[in-house]
C-alpha positions as CSV (number, residue, x, y, z in Angstrom):
1,M,-127.1,8.4,-48.8
2,K,-123.5,9.1,-49.8
3,I,-121.4,11.6,-47.9
4,K,-118.9,13.4,-49.9
5,I,-115.7,14.4,-48.1
6,K,-113.8,17.2,-49.7
7,R,-110.1,17.0,-49.4
8,I,-108.3,20.3,-49.1
9,S,-104.8,19.9,-50.4
10,I,-102.0,22.4,-51.2
11,T,-100.0,21.9,-54.3
12,L,-96.3,22.3,-54.5
13,V,-96.7,25.3,-56.7
14,E,-98.8,27.1,-54.1
15,I,-96.2,26.3,-51.4
16,L,-93.4,27.7,-53.7
17,I,-95.4,30.9,-54.3
18,A,-96.0,31.4,-50.6
19,I,-92.3,30.9,-49.8
20,T,-91.4,33.3,-52.5
21,I,-93.7,36.0,-51.1
22,I,-92.4,35.4,-47.6
23,V,-88.7,35.7,-48.8
24,F,-89.4,38.9,-50.7
25,A,-91.2,40.5,-47.8
26,T,-88.4,39.5,-45.4
27,V,-85.7,40.9,-47.7
28,A,-87.7,44.2,-48.0
29,I,-88.0,44.4,-44.2
30,I,-84.3,43.8,-43.7
31,Q,-83.3,46.4,-46.3
32,F,-85.7,49.0,-44.7
33,Y,-84.2,48.2,-41.2
34,L,-80.6,48.7,-42.5
35,L,-81.6,52.0,-44.2
36,C,-83.1,53.1,-40.9
37,L,-79.9,52.2,-39.1
38,S,-77.9,54.2,-41.6
39,L,-80.1,57.2,-41.4
40,S,-80.0,57.1,-37.6
41,E,-76.2,57.1,-37.6
42,I,-76.2,60.1,-40.0
43,N,-78.6,61.9,-37.8
44,K,-76.5,61.2,-34.7
45,E,-73.3,62.6,-36.5
46,E,-75.2,65.7,-37.6
47,T,-76.5,66.3,-34.1
48,I,-72.9,66.1,-32.7
49,A,-71.6,68.4,-35.4
50,M,-74.4,71.0,-34.8
51,A,-73.7,70.9,-31.0
52,D,-70.0,71.5,-31.7
53,L,-70.9,74.4,-34.1
54,T,-73.2,75.9,-31.5
55,N,-70.5,75.7,-28.8
56,M,-68.1,77.5,-31.1
57,M,-70.7,80.2,-31.8
58,E,-71.3,80.7,-28.1
59,A,-67.6,81.0,-27.5
60,I,-67.3,83.6,-30.3
61,K,-70.3,85.6,-29.0
62,C,-68.8,85.6,-25.5
63,T,-65.4,86.9,-26.8
64,P,-64.8,90.7,-26.9
65,F,-64.8,92.1,-30.4
66,S,-61.1,93.1,-30.2
67,N,-60.0,89.6,-29.3
68,I,-62.0,87.7,-32.0
69,I,-59.3,87.8,-34.7
70,V,-56.6,86.7,-32.2
71,D,-58.6,83.9,-30.5
72,F,-60.3,82.7,-33.7
73,P,-57.8,83.3,-36.6
74,N,-59.2,83.4,-40.1
75,G,-59.0,80.0,-41.9
76,V,-56.9,78.1,-39.3
77,P,-58.2,74.6,-38.9
78,D,-58.8,73.5,-35.3
79,G,-57.7,76.8,-33.9
80,P,-54.4,78.4,-32.9
81,I,-51.8,76.6,-30.8
82,G,-52.7,77.0,-27.1
83,K,-56.4,77.7,-27.8
84,E,-57.4,74.7,-29.9
85,Y,-61.1,74.4,-30.8
86,P,-61.5,70.9,-29.4
87,T,-61.0,72.4,-25.9
88,I,-63.8,74.8,-26.6
89,V,-66.3,72.3,-27.9
90,G,-65.4,69.6,-25.4
91,G,-63.3,67.4,-27.7
92,Y,-63.9,66.0,-31.2
93,F,-66.0,62.8,-31.4
94,L,-66.5,62.5,-35.2
95,T,-64.0,60.9,-37.6
96,D,-61.5,63.4,-39.1
97,E,-63.5,66.3,-37.5
98,H,-62.2,69.8,-38.2
99,I,-63.6,73.2,-37.3
100,V,-62.6,76.3,-39.2
101,V,-63.5,79.9,-38.5
102,T,-63.5,82.3,-41.5
103,Y,-64.3,86.0,-42.1
104,V,-65.6,87.7,-45.3
105,D,-63.5,90.8,-44.4
106,P,-61.6,90.7,-41.1
107,N,-61.5,94.5,-40.9
108,S,-65.3,95.1,-41.4
109,D,-67.8,96.2,-38.7
110,P,-70.0,94.3,-38.3
111,L,-67.8,91.3,-38.7
112,E,-69.4,88.4,-40.5
113,I,-68.1,85.1,-39.0
114,M,-68.6,81.7,-40.6
115,V,-67.9,78.6,-38.5
116,S,-67.7,75.4,-40.5
117,I,-67.2,71.8,-39.5
118,S,-66.2,68.9,-41.6
119,W,-66.0,65.2,-40.8
120,K,-66.0,61.8,-42.5
121,D,-69.1,59.7,-42.0
122,R,-69.3,55.9,-41.6
123,R,-69.2,55.5,-45.4
124,G,-66.1,57.6,-45.7
125,Q,-67.9,60.6,-47.3
126,T,-66.8,64.0,-46.2
127,R,-69.7,65.9,-44.6
128,T,-69.8,69.7,-43.9
129,K,-72.1,72.0,-41.9
130,Y,-71.7,75.7,-41.1
131,L,-73.2,78.5,-39.2
132,V,-72.9,82.3,-39.8
133,T,-73.2,85.1,-37.4
134,K,-72.3,88.8,-37.2
135,K,-70.6,90.6,-34.4
136,T,-70.2,94.3,-34.0
137,R,-68.2,96.5,-31.7
């Protein structure tokens, strides 16, 4: 009686195919990880920007109607001297961050107020967010 022993062997071609698959999978995972890091940074910056916008809106809502135009002049970046917006929002944390308050018509009642924020993200692109509210006498 003869016993046959089967030899299991792996060819060089099979090894190269396996290595290729592993390399492609690793590269895909690394690219996905880097994309997630980038999106996380963008989300962090947008959260900071929205917090600053919310703080500005709260300051505007707490200001008497007669003082709004003086305390928040139309189209002046970062606020008037002596009442700069960074002091209202607790400082600027984003790169090249600027807050601007604008009005459609400063003499209207209700007064439509738009607060916009712009900054540069990590890639150097300028990003902008804004909020709009109305205030009446």
